[in-house]
N, C-alpha and C positions, 0 to 999 in steps of 0.2 A: 531613722526615726528616733534614735536615742537622744539627739540634741534637742535643744529648746526651740529651734527654728530650722527651717529648710530654705536654702538659698535657691531662688529661681534663676534659671539660665537665661541668657539674653537671646530671645527668640521672638517670633510673632505672637501676639496675644492669643490667637486661636490654638496654636500648638502648645503655648505655655499653659493654657487652661486645661487642655487634654493631659499634659504631663503632670500638672499639679494634682488633678483629680485622680489620675491613674496611680500616682505614687501614694496618695492618701489611702485609697482603697486597698492597694497592695499591702501597705503597712498594716492596715486594719486586719486583713486576712491572716497575716503572719502572727500578729499578736493574739488574734482570736483562737487560732489553732493551738498556740502555746497555752493560753489560759484554760481553754476548754479541755485539753488533754490533762492538764494538772488537776482539774476537777473530776473529769469523767473516769480516769483510770482508778483512782482510789475508791470512788463510789461504786464502780463495777466490781472491784475486788470485795468490797464490803457486802454488796448485795449477793455476790456469789457465795460467800461464807454464810450469809443469812438464809439463803435458800436451801442450804444443805449440800454435803459433798456428793450425795447420790443422784443429784439432779442432772439431767442430760445437758442443761444449759452451761455446765461447767467445762465443757469440752473446749479445746483450743479453737476449733472452727467456729463455734458459737461466739466466743470472745472476739475473734477477728471480724465476724459479721456484725457484732454489736458495735465495734469501733468504727467500721466503715459506714454503717447505716447512720450512726449518730453524727459523724462528721459530714455526711451528705445532707442531713437535716440542717446542720449549722450553715452549710453552704447555701441551701435554699433560703434560710433566714437572712443571710448576708445579701442575697439577691433582692429580697423583700425590702431590706433597709436601703439598698441602693436605689430602688424605684421610688421610695417614699420620702427619704430624707431630703431636707431642704432648709437653708438658713432663713428663708422668708416664709412667714405664716400665711400662705395663700389659702383662702377659704375654699371648701369644696362645694360643688353644686348639689342642691337637694334633689331628692327623688322626683318631686313634682316638676322642678325645673328641667330635669333631664327628660322626663316623660313629655313635657310640653315641647322641648326642642326636637325630640324624636318625631313627634306628631307633625311639627312644622316641616321637617325634612321630608317626611312621607308625603305630605300634601303637595309640596313643591315638586317632588319627583313625579307625582301623578299628573300635574299640570305642565311639567317640563320647565319649571322656573329655576334654572341653575345659573342665571346671569349674575345674581347678587349673592353674597355670602348669607348663610342661614342664621348665623349668630355672630356676636362681636368677639373681639380678641379676649376681653375679660371673661366672658362666659366660656370660651374655649379653654382658658387656663383653669377655670373652676371645674370644668368637665373633666379635664385631664387629671386634676387632683382627685376627683371622685372616682374615676376609673382606677387610678393608682391605689386608692384606699381599698377598693374592692379586690384588686389583684393581691394586695398585701394580706387581706384576710384569707384569701384562698391559699396563698403560699404558706401562711402561718398554720392553717389547718393541716396541710400536707406535711409540713415540717414537724408539727406536733404528733401526727400519726407515726412518722418514721422514728422520732425520738422515743416515744413510748414503747414501740415494738423493739427498739434496739436495747433499751436499758432495763425494761421491765419484761424480761424473758419468761413468759409463763405459757407453755404450749397448751395447757388445759383450758385456758380462757383467752386465747390470742385475739379473738374478735372483740371481746369486751375491752381488753387492754388497748387495742388499736382505736376503738370508738372513743374511749376516754381520753386518749392522746389527741384525737381530733378535736374533742371538746376543749381540751386545754389550749390548743393552738388558736381556736376561735375566741376563747375568753381572753387570751393574751392579746390577740390582734384587736379586738374591740376596745380593750383598755388602752392599748397603744394609740389607736386612732382617736378615740373620744377625748383622751387627755392631751392630744396634740404633742405627744412625746417625739414625734418625727422632726420637730423643729430643732435645729442645731443651736444650742444655747452657748454663746461665747462667754468665757469667764472674764471677770473684771481684771484679774491678775493672771498673767501667763506664768505657769509653773512648769517644772520639768515633768516629763511623761510619767515616771514612776510615782512621783509625789501626787500628781493629779489623779492617777489611778488609785492611790492609797486613800486619799481623803474622801473619795466617793464610794469606797468599797462597802462600808457599813450600811449606807442608805440603799445600795443595790441589793445587799443580802436581805435587809428588812422587806423591801418591796418584793423580792423573789419569794419570800416565805408567805406574804399576804396573797400573792397571786396563785401560789400553789394550793393554798387552803381554799381559795375561791373556786379554782378549777376542780379541785377534788370534790367539793360539795356539789357543784353543778353536775359533774360527770356521774357522781353517785346517784343523784336524783334521776338523771336521764337513763341510767342503766336499769332502773326499776321498770321502765316501759319497754325494754328489749324483749324479744321472744324468749321462751324458756330454753330453746335449744342452744342459745348463745350464752347461757348462764351456767357457770360451773357449780355442781352440787358437791360440796365438801363439808367436812365437820366444822364446828364452830372455831376450833383452834386453828385449823388450816385456813379458814376464812379470815381470821384476824391477821395471820401471818401474811396472807396474800394482800390484804388491804394495806398493811404496814409496808410491805415490800413495794407496792405500787406508789404509795405516797412518797417514800424515800426516793424512788426513781423520778417521780414527778418533781420533787424538790430539786433534784440534781439538774434536771432539764431547765427548770425555771431559773436556777442560779446561773447556768451557762448562758441563757438567753439575756438575762439582765446584765451580766458582765459584758456580753457582746454589745448591748445597747450603750453601756457606759464607755466602752472602747470607741464606738462610733463617735460619741460626743467629744472625747478628749483628743482623738486623732485628727478629726476634721476641723476642730476649732483652734488648733495650734497655729501660731504665727508663721507666716511664710514671708521671707525677705525678698522683695522684688528689686534686687540691685546686684550688680556685679561684685565680685570679691574685692575688698579694699586692697589697693596696691596694683590692681590690674590696669591695663590701658583704657578699658571702658570706664572704670571708676575715675580715672583722671580726666576724661573728656566730658562725658555727660552721664553721671550715675543715676539720674532721675528718669531717663528715657523709658526704661522697662516698666517702671511703676506707672508713669503717665500713659503710656500706650495701653497698658492693661486696664486702667481706669476708664479711658476714653473709648476703647473698642470692645471690651468684654461684654458679654450678654448681661442684660439687666437682671438683677436678683439672683445671679449665679453665685456659686460658692467662691469662685476666683475673684469676683468683684468684692465680695465681703472681705476676703483675705487681703486684697489690695488696700481697701479703706482702713482696715485694722493696721496694716503696716504703715500707712501714711500717718495715722493718728499717733502711733507709738514713736515714730521719728519726730513728729512735731512737738510732742510733749516731753520726751525723754532726752537724756544727755548721753546715752550709750553710743550713739552714732552721730556726733556733731558734724562730721564731714558730709553726710547726706543732707542734713538740713541746711548747711552752708551752701550747698549746690543750688538750693531753691532761690537764693538771693543773688544769682549771677547777674552781671552788669546789664545785660540786654533787657531783663525783666520779663522775657517770654516764658521762662520756666515758672516763675512765681505767678504769672497770670494764668497759666494752664492749671497749676495746682489750686489756685483760688476758684477757678471756674468749675473744676470737677467737684469741689466741695460745696460750692454755692448751689449747684444744680439740684441735688436732692432736697436741700432746705427750701429752695424756691418752689419746688414741686409740692412739698408738704404744706407750705403756706398757701399756695393756690388752691389745693384740694380742700384745706380747712376753710378758706374763704368761700369756696363754692358750697360747702356744706352748711355754712352759717348764713347763706343768703335767705332772705325772706323772714328774718327774725328781727324783732324790735330790740335794739341794743339797750333800750332804757329799762328792760327788765333786770331785776336784781340777779336772777339766775334762771336763764331760759331753759336749761336742762331740767330744772325742777318743775317747769310748767308744761312739759311736753305731754301731749295727748297721744292716744293710740291711733291717730289718723295715719293714712299711708304716707303723707308728705313728711310728717315728723319721723316716722319709722325709717323712711328712705334717707332723711338727713342724718339720723343717728348712725345708720350703717355706713354712710359715706365718710363721716368723721372717724368712725372706728376703723375703716379700711385705710384711711390716710395715715393713721397712727401705726399701722402695721410696719411701716418703714422706719420705726423708731431707732433700730440698731444702727443703720447706716447714717441716719440724720444726726444721731448723738455723736458718732465718730467724726462726722464732718464739722459739727459745731465745735467740738473740742479741738480739732485740728486748726480750724480758722481762728479761734480765740488764742491758741498757743502761738501760732505763727505770727499773728498780728501783734501780740504782746512782745514776742522775741524780736520782731523787726525793729523795735526801738533801739536795741543795742547791737544786733547782729546784721542788720541791713545797712551795710556801709555805703552802698550806692543809692539808697533811697528809692528803690524800685517799688516798694509797697505803697509809698505815698504818690510817686510820680505816675504810676499806672492807674491810680484811682481805686485800687483794691481795698484799701482801708475804709474808704467811704462805702463801698459796696458791701463789705463784710458787716460793718456796724448796722447799716440800714436793713440788711437781710435778717440778721439776728434779732433786731428789735421788732421787725414786722412779724417774724415767726413767733416770737415770744408773746406779742399781743394777740395773735390768732389762737395760740394755745391757751392763754389765759382767758380768752373769750369762751373757749370750749369748757373751761372750768367754772364759768359764770362770773368772772371778774369784770366789772364794768369799767371801761376806759373811754373817756370823752374829753374834749378840749374844755378848759375852764373859762368862764366869762372874764371880762376885763377887770371886775372888782376882785378877782382872785389872783391878780398878778403879784408875783414875788419881787424880790430885789432885782434891780437892773432890768425890769420889765420882762422877766422870764416867767412864763405861766407854768405853775407847778400843779401836777395832778395830785388830788387828794385821795386818801384811802377810803374805802367803803366798808365801815365796820357794822353797817346795819344788819339786822337779822334776816335770815332767808327762810322763807316758808317752804320747807322741804319735808315731804312726808317720809316716814321711815322706809316704805317700800321703794319709793323713787330713789331715795338716797342710796339704798342698798344696790339698786340696779345700776345707778351711775357709778358707784364704786367698783362694781364688778366689771363694767364694760369699758369705761373711759379713764377713770382716775389714775389707775396704776401707771400707764404709759404717759398720760398727759402730765401728771405731776413730775414724773422722772424727766420728761423732755423739757419742761419748764425749768427745772433745777439745772439741767445741763446748759440751757441757753443763758440763764442768769449767771452761772459761773463763767461762761465764755465771755459775756459782756463785761463782767467785773474784771477779768484778766486784762482786757483792752483798756478799761478805765483806769485800773491801777497803774498801768505802764505809762499812759498818756494823760494822767490826771492834770499835771501842770499845764500841758498844752491845751487841754480842753477848757480849763477854768479861764485863764487869761482874762482876769477881771470879770468873768461871767458875762462876756459880751455875746449876744445871740449870733452875731456874724461868725464867731469862732465855732460855735456848735453847728452852724450850717455847713461848715466844711466837712463835717462827718456824716452828713445825711445827703443821699442822692437827690438830684433835681427831679422834679415831676412827682407823680403819684406813686407811692410805694405799692408793694404787692398787697398789703393789708393796712387798713387805717389810713391816716393822713400824715403829711410831713410834719405838721405842727405837733401832733400827738407823739410822733417819734422823737422830736426834740424834747418834749416834756418828759418822756420816758428816760431819755439820756440824762436829763437833769436829775432825775430821781436816782439814777445809778451814781452820778457824781457825788450825791449826798450820802451814798451807801444806805439808801432807804428802800431799795427794791426787795420785796419779799414775795 
């Protein structure tokens, strides 16, 4: 795990997925034990000196119990991370939805109706996410209980310490689930392991201090409602010492937990190279087979699928492994067609889902999102668009890979497989269709211009819409919080990818600005979104470098 990447062995996608996930979690456990020991041992010695040499907790047996119990709690926390962590932000089902589903299952069991499924696959995925969140909270509570007992050794108020540790675990779990910190955030730049750990260390320590203060305040308030027999009666000085001792122990636990979360992120989001070693027999015959099999046969939204798309994007854009990208342009064209298909599929799904979410809206509105009412139809449409943009990470990698490969095919495709297989036409059409759908979600009006708006050489140019939009502050804030972050980012990625293609093939596309030349870059028939004419207009705007 010390290298910047891990090379995947040539095996079946199922066994490869198991091997990659197992190695990532094994590496996380190793680093977690090292980091937590480096934090726990000095903190335990400090608390031992702070509690006084005459305390019974200073015995070697108590220290050994503290060490084992603390690492047992970290092992439980690692199990909770394993159950909840995912690269895809699947929403969890709400309590009313779960109650309604349980009621339906109960009614069907009474009438004996088990012939059809009780709920859809989407709801089953949301229900699993809700159950995983509940189990995560439970495990965090138990882990907090063990951690507090292990590090805050106070025999006089052991029940109070255990209860406050339980409260800390629940506070941490609620914060973790509500902020969706279980989503694996892939970094923009892949850095070495130690450097990635170092740059996130300060933010982890700040967050650990905030969470420890919140948990300390919540637990102190709840302790006031405990029965008197569970409260220790001591002098004011000893009470202050106990509270300080407990907070320092709580801060130590919070730091170890935050560092564990940080390690989960940096270990699981590191690049994995899905290719045989350079110079081997497999690298000389077909170095792309492992990557393509993983992309085609791996489970959707799995960690291995994300890592495979990341590897493909880096190979397409970078120059560190030119031999792998050169293998995409082999003379039969089959490899390039497979690479293009696995990248087009997520973008086509995103475009189709956005088009379904935009159905029933009048495209003549200046900004339909600003005119949404609180009706069930509009709320459902808004949720469908929001869920479609949850695939932003994979779609952005696919768009970047398609733009880079299509642009590089101008010089690196010696056999012309990109043009002969029709992949260039499919790539440009799909990217433009997806861009138009994303821009429609942002309220940008796109329509074919009348004949009196024809530009030179009878090309119809789309005009910008600088008109004001009647957006209320509350609605604008809601749109910004729900859709704008991912939609704007996706639009920027798509524009950059199209500009890459246009910059490489600018002379071929211009060709005296004949419409017949531009038609060679747009697929026949109706595209996934909008019309063929509007796609040609959009391509003309990119040729003038006016797309914003």
